[in-house]
N, CA, C and O atoms as CSV, one atom per row, in Angstrom:
chain,resi,resn,atom,element,x,y,z
A,1,UNK,N,N,-9.645,-13.232,27.847
A,1,UNK,CA,C,-9.338,-12.848,29.211
A,1,UNK,C,C,-10.619,-12.768,30.010
A,1,UNK,O,O,-11.622,-12.225,29.548
A,2,UNK,N,N,-10.577,-13.317,31.221
A,2,UNK,CA,C,-11.718,-13.394,32.090
A,2,UNK,C,C,-11.520,-12.568,33.308
A,2,UNK,O,O,-10.390,-12.282,33.703
A,3,UNK,N,N,-12.647,-12.167,33.929
A,3,UNK,CA,C,-12.562,-11.313,35.159
A,3,UNK,C,C,-12.543,-12.154,36.403
A,3,UNK,O,O,-12.377,-11.608,37.494
A,4,UNK,N,N,-12.707,-13.487,36.296
A,4,UNK,CA,C,-12.759,-14.345,37.431
A,4,UNK,C,C,-11.376,-14.408,38.034
A,4,UNK,O,O,-10.385,-14.647,37.344
A,5,UNK,N,N,-11.326,-14.181,39.377
A,5,UNK,CA,C,-10.072,-14.188,40.057
A,5,UNK,C,C,-9.689,-15.623,40.402
A,5,UNK,O,O,-10.398,-16.290,41.155
A,6,UNK,N,N,-8.587,-16.095,39.862
A,6,UNK,CA,C,-8.130,-17.454,40.094
A,6,UNK,C,C,-7.415,-17.518,41.400
A,6,UNK,O,O,-6.621,-16.631,41.713
A,7,UNK,N,N,-7.671,-18.550,42.185
A,7,UNK,CA,C,-6.997,-18.763,43.473
A,7,UNK,C,C,-6.367,-20.156,43.523
A,7,UNK,O,O,-6.973,-21.159,43.147
A,8,UNK,N,N,-5.143,-20.167,43.998
A,8,UNK,CA,C,-4.407,-21.411,44.134
A,8,UNK,C,C,-3.670,-21.425,45.465
A,8,UNK,O,O,-3.193,-20.388,45.926
A,9,UNK,N,N,-3.576,-22.614,46.092
A,9,UNK,CA,C,-2.829,-22.710,47.328
A,9,UNK,C,C,-1.340,-22.651,47.006
A,9,UNK,O,O,-0.963,-22.771,45.840
A,10,UNK,N,N,-0.503,-22.473,47.991
A,10,UNK,CA,C,0.901,-22.432,47.812
A,10,UNK,C,C,1.371,-23.759,47.184
A,10,UNK,O,O,2.207,-23.753,46.280
A,11,UNK,N,N,0.839,-24.880,47.657
A,11,UNK,CA,C,1.236,-26.187,47.103
A,11,UNK,C,C,0.861,-26.260,45.657
A,11,UNK,O,O,1.669,-26.713,44.847
A,12,UNK,N,N,-0.342,-25.830,45.281
A,12,UNK,CA,C,-0.808,-25.873,43.915
A,12,UNK,C,C,0.094,-24.917,43.014
A,12,UNK,O,O,0.440,-25.244,41.878
A,13,UNK,N,N,0.427,-23.781,43.574
A,13,UNK,CA,C,1.288,-22.840,42.878
A,13,UNK,C,C,2.643,-23.406,42.587
A,13,UNK,O,O,3.170,-23.249,41.485
A,14,UNK,N,N,3.225,-24.080,43.590
A,14,UNK,CA,C,4.559,-24.680,43.432
A,14,UNK,C,C,4.505,-25.740,42.326
A,14,UNK,O,O,5.434,-25.834,41.524
A,15,UNK,N,N,3.441,-26.530,42.271
A,15,UNK,CA,C,3.319,-27.621,41.334
A,15,UNK,C,C,3.041,-27.109,39.920
A,15,UNK,O,O,3.466,-27.722,38.941
A,16,UNK,N,N,2.313,-25.963,39.812
A,16,UNK,CA,C,1.899,-25.503,38.494
A,16,UNK,C,C,2.305,-24.078,38.171
A,16,UNK,O,O,1.548,-23.338,37.541
A,17,UNK,N,N,3.481,-23.696,38.595
A,17,UNK,CA,C,3.934,-22.331,38.421
A,17,UNK,C,C,3.888,-21.933,36.949
A,17,UNK,O,O,3.453,-20.826,36.631
A,18,UNK,N,N,4.311,-22.773,36.078
A,18,UNK,CA,C,4.340,-22.412,34.666
A,18,UNK,C,C,2.979,-22.082,34.091
A,18,UNK,O,O,2.833,-21.123,33.332
A,19,UNK,N,N,1.948,-22.902,34.465
A,19,UNK,CA,C,0.606,-22.585,33.984
A,19,UNK,C,C,0.033,-21.363,34.654
A,19,UNK,O,O,-0.768,-20.656,34.044
A,20,UNK,N,N,0.414,-21.084,35.891
A,20,UNK,CA,C,-0.068,-19.895,36.524
A,20,UNK,C,C,0.531,-18.658,35.844
A,20,UNK,O,O,-0.151,-17.648,35.670
A,21,UNK,N,N,1.809,-18.744,35.463
A,21,UNK,CA,C,2.451,-17.621,34.750
A,21,UNK,C,C,1.839,-17.466,33.352
A,21,UNK,O,O,1.740,-16.342,32.858
A,22,UNK,N,N,1.438,-18.531,32.720
A,22,UNK,CA,C,0.714,-18.428,31.447
A,22,UNK,C,C,-0.601,-17.664,31.607
A,22,UNK,O,O,-0.954,-16.817,30.786
A,23,UNK,N,N,-1.317,-17.990,32.694
A,23,UNK,CA,C,-2.630,-17.292,32.960
A,23,UNK,C,C,-2.355,-15.798,33.229
A,23,UNK,O,O,-3.077,-14.937,32.726
A,24,UNK,N,N,-1.364,-15.507,33.982
A,24,UNK,CA,C,-1.027,-14.089,34.274
A,24,UNK,C,C,-0.638,-13.367,32.979
A,24,UNK,O,O,-1.013,-12.217,32.748
A,25,UNK,N,N,0.111,-14.064,32.161
A,25,UNK,CA,C,0.549,-13.454,30.853
A,25,UNK,C,C,-0.636,-13.139,29.987
A,25,UNK,O,O,-0.607,-12.194,29.198
A,26,UNK,N,N,-1.685,-13.928,30.129
A,26,UNK,CA,C,-2.897,-13.646,29.349
A,26,UNK,C,C,-3.826,-12.624,30.001
A,26,UNK,O,O,-4.927,-12.358,29.520
A,27,UNK,N,N,-3.334,-12.045,31.138
A,27,UNK,CA,C,-4.087,-10.967,31.762
A,27,UNK,C,C,-4.962,-11.378,32.945
A,27,UNK,O,O,-5.745,-10.572,33.447
A,28,UNK,N,N,-4.833,-12.619,33.388
A,28,UNK,CA,C,-5.675,-13.124,34.474
A,28,UNK,C,C,-4.854,-13.097,35.790
A,28,UNK,O,O,-3.866,-13.820,35.919
A,29,UNK,N,N,-5.262,-12.278,36.737
A,29,UNK,CA,C,-4.527,-12.247,38.023
A,29,UNK,C,C,-4.759,-13.595,38.766
A,29,UNK,O,O,-5.809,-14.227,38.653
A,30,UNK,N,N,-3.744,-13.978,39.506
A,30,UNK,CA,C,-3.813,-15.207,40.284
A,30,UNK,C,C,-3.506,-14.920,41.763
A,30,UNK,O,O,-2.471,-14.330,42.072
A,31,UNK,N,N,-4.352,-15.310,42.632
A,31,UNK,CA,C,-4.118,-15.163,44.094
A,31,UNK,C,C,-3.557,-16.439,44.633
A,31,UNK,O,O,-4.067,-17.524,44.355
A,32,UNK,N,N,-2.470,-16.310,45.432
A,32,UNK,CA,C,-1.906,-17.476,46.100
A,32,UNK,C,C,-2.371,-17.415,47.508
A,32,UNK,O,O,-2.265,-16.383,48.171
A,33,UNK,N,N,-2.916,-18.580,47.998
A,33,UNK,CA,C,-3.418,-18.613,49.378
A,33,UNK,C,C,-2.639,-19.599,50.230
A,33,UNK,O,O,-2.025,-20.533,49.715
A,34,UNK,N,N,-2.669,-19.384,51.534
A,34,UNK,CA,C,-2.126,-20.260,52.534
A,34,UNK,C,C,-3.143,-20.395,53.612
A,34,UNK,O,O,-3.527,-19.410,54.242
A,35,UNK,N,N,-3.593,-21.622,53.837
A,35,UNK,CA,C,-4.635,-21.907,54.850
A,35,UNK,C,C,-5.855,-21.006,54.667
A,35,UNK,O,O,-6.448,-20.524,55.632
A,36,UNK,N,N,-6.214,-20.792,53.374
A,36,UNK,CA,C,-7.423,-20.065,53.073
A,36,UNK,C,C,-7.247,-18.558,53.063
A,36,UNK,O,O,-8.194,-17.827,52.769
A,37,UNK,N,N,-6.034,-18.074,53.384
A,37,UNK,CA,C,-5.827,-16.605,53.430
A,37,UNK,C,C,-4.911,-16.142,52.281
A,37,UNK,O,O,-3.824,-16.683,52.084
A,38,UNK,N,N,-5.364,-15.155,51.547
A,38,UNK,CA,C,-4.579,-14.626,50.434
A,38,UNK,C,C,-3.242,-14.093,50.951
A,38,UNK,O,O,-3.229,-13.322,51.911
A,39,UNK,N,N,-2.116,-14.484,50.342
A,39,UNK,CA,C,-0.825,-14.001,50.760
A,39,UNK,C,C,-0.080,-13.319,49.642
A,39,UNK,O,O,0.881,-12.596,49.904
A,40,UNK,N,N,-0.497,-13.526,48.377
A,40,UNK,CA,C,0.182,-12.879,47.274
A,40,UNK,C,C,-0.753,-12.868,46.073
A,40,UNK,O,O,-1.694,-13.658,45.995
A,41,UNK,N,N,-0.487,-11.973,45.150
A,41,UNK,CA,C,-1.259,-11.875,43.940
A,41,UNK,C,C,-0.265,-11.660,42.773
A,41,UNK,O,O,0.560,-10.746,42.761
A,42,UNK,N,N,-0.413,-12.574,41.800
A,42,UNK,CA,C,0.407,-12.464,40.599
A,42,UNK,C,C,-0.412,-11.682,39.553
A,42,UNK,O,O,-1.533,-12.069,39.222
A,43,UNK,N,N,0.155,-10.586,39.041
A,43,UNK,CA,C,-0.571,-9.752,38.054
A,43,UNK,C,C,0.371,-9.465,36.917
A,43,UNK,O,O,1.590,-9.464,37.089
A,44,UNK,N,N,-0.204,-9.217,35.735
A,44,UNK,CA,C,0.669,-8.900,34.619
A,44,UNK,C,C,1.523,-7.644,34.915
A,44,UNK,O,O,1.049,-6.684,35.522
A,45,UNK,N,N,2.764,-7.680,34.479
A,45,UNK,CA,C,3.645,-6.525,34.674
A,45,UNK,C,C,3.174,-5.349,33.838
A,45,UNK,O,O,2.766,-5.538,32.692
A,46,UNK,N,N,3.220,-4.153,34.378
A,46,UNK,CA,C,2.887,-2.949,33.661
A,46,UNK,C,C,4.030,-1.935,33.857
A,46,UNK,O,O,4.622,-1.839,34.931
A,47,UNK,N,N,4.307,-1.208,32.812
A,47,UNK,CA,C,5.276,-0.126,32.991
A,47,UNK,C,C,4.599,1.056,33.594
A,47,UNK,O,O,3.379,1.200,33.525
A,48,UNK,N,N,5.427,1.936,34.209
A,48,UNK,CA,C,4.867,3.118,34.802
A,48,UNK,C,C,4.124,3.945,33.727
A,48,UNK,O,O,3.059,4.509,33.977
A,49,UNK,N,N,4.717,3.993,32.544
A,49,UNK,CA,C,4.083,4.771,31.462
A,49,UNK,C,C,2.608,4.272,31.204
A,49,UNK,O,O,1.709,5.071,30.944
A,50,UNK,N,N,2.408,2.941,31.287
A,50,UNK,CA,C,1.066,2.396,31.085
A,50,UNK,C,C,0.072,2.804,32.186
A,50,UNK,O,O,-1.141,2.847,31.982
A,51,UNK,N,N,0.650,3.102,33.366
A,51,UNK,CA,C,-0.202,3.493,34.524
A,51,UNK,C,C,-0.543,5.005,34.564
A,51,UNK,O,O,-1.462,5.422,35.270
A,52,UNK,N,N,0.206,5.804,33.804
A,52,UNK,CA,C,0.004,7.275,33.861
A,52,UNK,C,C,-1.399,7.713,33.689
A,52,UNK,O,O,-1.833,8.592,34.433
A,53,UNK,N,N,-2.176,7.163,32.744
A,53,UNK,CA,C,-3.593,7.629,32.606
A,53,UNK,C,C,-4.393,7.368,33.874
A,53,UNK,O,O,-5.217,8.201,34.254
A,54,UNK,N,N,-4.177,6.239,34.539
A,54,UNK,CA,C,-4.885,5.917,35.790
A,54,UNK,C,C,-4.479,6.878,36.901
A,54,UNK,O,O,-5.316,7.325,37.685
A,55,UNK,N,N,-3.195,7.188,36.962
A,55,UNK,CA,C,-2.715,8.102,37.963
A,55,UNK,C,C,-3.260,9.501,37.771
A,55,UNK,O,O,-3.599,10.187,38.735
A,56,UNK,N,N,-3.347,9.942,36.448
A,56,UNK,CA,C,-3.885,11.253,36.143
A,56,UNK,C,C,-5.366,11.287,36.522
A,56,UNK,O,O,-5.825,12.293,37.062
A,57,UNK,N,N,-6.131,10.217,36.255
A,57,UNK,CA,C,-7.504,10.171,36.585
A,57,UNK,C,C,-7.723,10.255,38.114
A,57,UNK,O,O,-8.644,10.920,38.589
A,58,UNK,N,N,-6.858,9.566,38.857
A,58,UNK,CA,C,-6.924,9.657,40.299
A,58,UNK,C,C,-6.652,11.109,40.760
A,58,UNK,O,O,-7.380,11.665,41.583
A,59,UNK,N,N,-5.629,11.670,40.225
A,59,UNK,CA,C,-5.283,13.080,40.596
A,59,UNK,C,C,-6.423,14.031,40.264
A,59,UNK,O,O,-6.732,14.921,41.058
A,60,UNK,N,N,-7.057,13.859,39.098
A,60,UNK,CA,C,-8.164,14.717,38.683
A,60,UNK,C,C,-9.392,14.520,39.605
A,60,UNK,O,O,-10.196,15.436,39.774
A,61,UNK,N,N,-9.519,13.349,40.180
A,61,UNK,CA,C,-10.672,13.051,41.040
A,61,UNK,C,C,-10.542,13.667,42.429
A,61,UNK,O,O,-11.547,13.805,43.127
A,62,UNK,N,N,-9.313,14.049,42.857
A,62,UNK,CA,C,-9.136,14.593,44.208
A,62,UNK,C,C,-9.570,16.018,44.255
A,62,UNK,O,O,-9.476,16.740,43.263
A,63,UNK,N,N,-10.052,16.437,45.413
A,63,UNK,CA,C,-10.489,17.844,45.530
A,63,UNK,C,C,-9.299,18.767,45.423
A,63,UNK,O,O,-8.188,18.405,45.811
A,64,UNK,N,N,-9.521,19.943,44.906
A,64,UNK,CA,C,-8.455,20.980,44.808
A,64,UNK,C,C,-8.048,21.441,46.167
A,64,UNK,O,O,-8.886,21.715,47.026
A,65,UNK,N,N,-6.716,21.529,46.370
A,65,UNK,CA,C,-6.249,22.044,47.649
A,65,UNK,C,C,-5.825,23.488,47.479
A,65,UNK,O,O,-5.132,23.826,46.519
A,66,UNK,N,N,-6.237,24.351,48.411
A,66,UNK,CA,C,-5.958,25.782,48.316
A,66,UNK,C,C,-4.445,26.067,48.582
A,66,UNK,O,O,-3.883,27.027,48.056
A,67,UNK,N,N,-3.808,25.195,49.422
A,67,UNK,CA,C,-2.392,25.418,49.682
A,67,UNK,C,C,-1.658,24.133,49.261
A,67,UNK,O,O,-2.231,23.047,49.167
A,68,UNK,N,N,-0.373,24.325,49.019
A,68,UNK,CA,C,0.480,23.175,48.618
A,68,UNK,C,C,0.762,22.285,49.850
A,68,UNK,O,O,0.587,22.706,50.994
A,69,UNK,N,N,1.181,21.107,49.589
A,69,UNK,CA,C,1.570,20.167,50.665
A,69,UNK,C,C,2.691,20.754,51.470
A,69,UNK,O,O,2.721,20.601,52.691
A,70,UNK,N,N,3.629,21.433,50.808
A,70,UNK,CA,C,4.780,21.998,51.513
A,70,UNK,C,C,4.299,23.078,52.490
A,70,UNK,O,O,4.734,23.144,53.640
A,71,UNK,N,N,3.374,23.935,51.983
A,71,UNK,CA,C,2.880,24.985,52.868
A,71,UNK,C,C,2.074,24.419,54.057
A,71,UNK,O,O,2.136,24.951,55.165
A,72,UNK,N,N,1.346,23.378,53.818
A,72,UNK,CA,C,0.567,22.729,54.871
A,72,UNK,C,C,1.503,22.170,55.924
A,72,UNK,O,O,1.247,22.315,57.119
A,73,UNK,N,N,2.598,21.524,55.495
A,73,UNK,CA,C,3.576,20.947,56.410
A,73,UNK,C,C,4.268,22.067,57.235
A,73,UNK,O,O,4.490,21.913,58.436
A,74,UNK,N,N,4.592,23.162,56.585
A,74,UNK,CA,C,5.182,24.269,57.298
A,74,UNK,C,C,4.304,24.835,58.388
A,74,UNK,O,O,4.752,25.134,59.495
A,75,UNK,N,N,2.993,24.978,58.027
A,75,UNK,CA,C,2.001,25.454,58.970
A,75,UNK,C,C,1.846,24.491,60.165
A,75,UNK,O,O,1.764,24.920,61.315
A,76,UNK,N,N,1.810,23.250,59.878
A,76,UNK,CA,C,1.707,22.195,60.955
A,76,UNK,C,C,2.980,22.261,61.810
A,76,UNK,O,O,2.897,22.193,63.037
A,77,UNK,N,N,4.106,22.388,61.208
A,77,UNK,CA,C,5.417,22.462,61.944
A,77,UNK,C,C,5.389,23.654,62.839
A,77,UNK,O,O,5.687,23.538,64.027
A,78,UNK,N,N,5.042,24.804,62.312
A,78,UNK,CA,C,5.039,26.036,63.054
A,78,UNK,C,C,4.033,26.045,64.205
A,78,UNK,O,O,4.290,26.595,65.276
A,79,UNK,N,N,2.872,25.416,63.951
A,79,UNK,CA,C,1.810,25.318,65.015
A,79,UNK,C,C,2.270,24.476,66.168
A,79,UNK,O,O,1.985,24.799,67.321
A,80,UNK,N,N,3.000,23.364,65.881
A,80,UNK,CA,C,3.497,22.512,66.936
A,80,UNK,C,C,4.577,23.164,67.730
A,80,UNK,O,O,4.663,22.954,68.940
A,81,UNK,N,N,5.425,23.968,67.081
A,81,UNK,CA,C,6.521,24.621,67.723
A,81,UNK,C,C,6.063,25.813,68.604
A,81,UNK,O,O,6.865,26.277,69.414
A,82,UNK,N,N,4.840,26.322,68.493
A,82,UNK,CA,C,4.442,27.490,69.211
A,82,UNK,C,C,3.679,27.115,70.508
A,82,UNK,O,O,3.259,28.000,71.255
């Protein structure tokens, strides 16, 4: 598996879809471009369960909030209403 991001035009992708899917299956993301602009990215499918460690790491990296989101929304609602 390589970290190089593969890019193909829409026309190339249409002509070589099977080989692009083979590359994605091997873990290589593929960007589809139109007129030089990225319009889509094919990436290997992951289950939510596989993403849980990344989500937990993101949550752990966020600063601790003294109040819950619900309480913050209530305060904002009540401030607007007064």
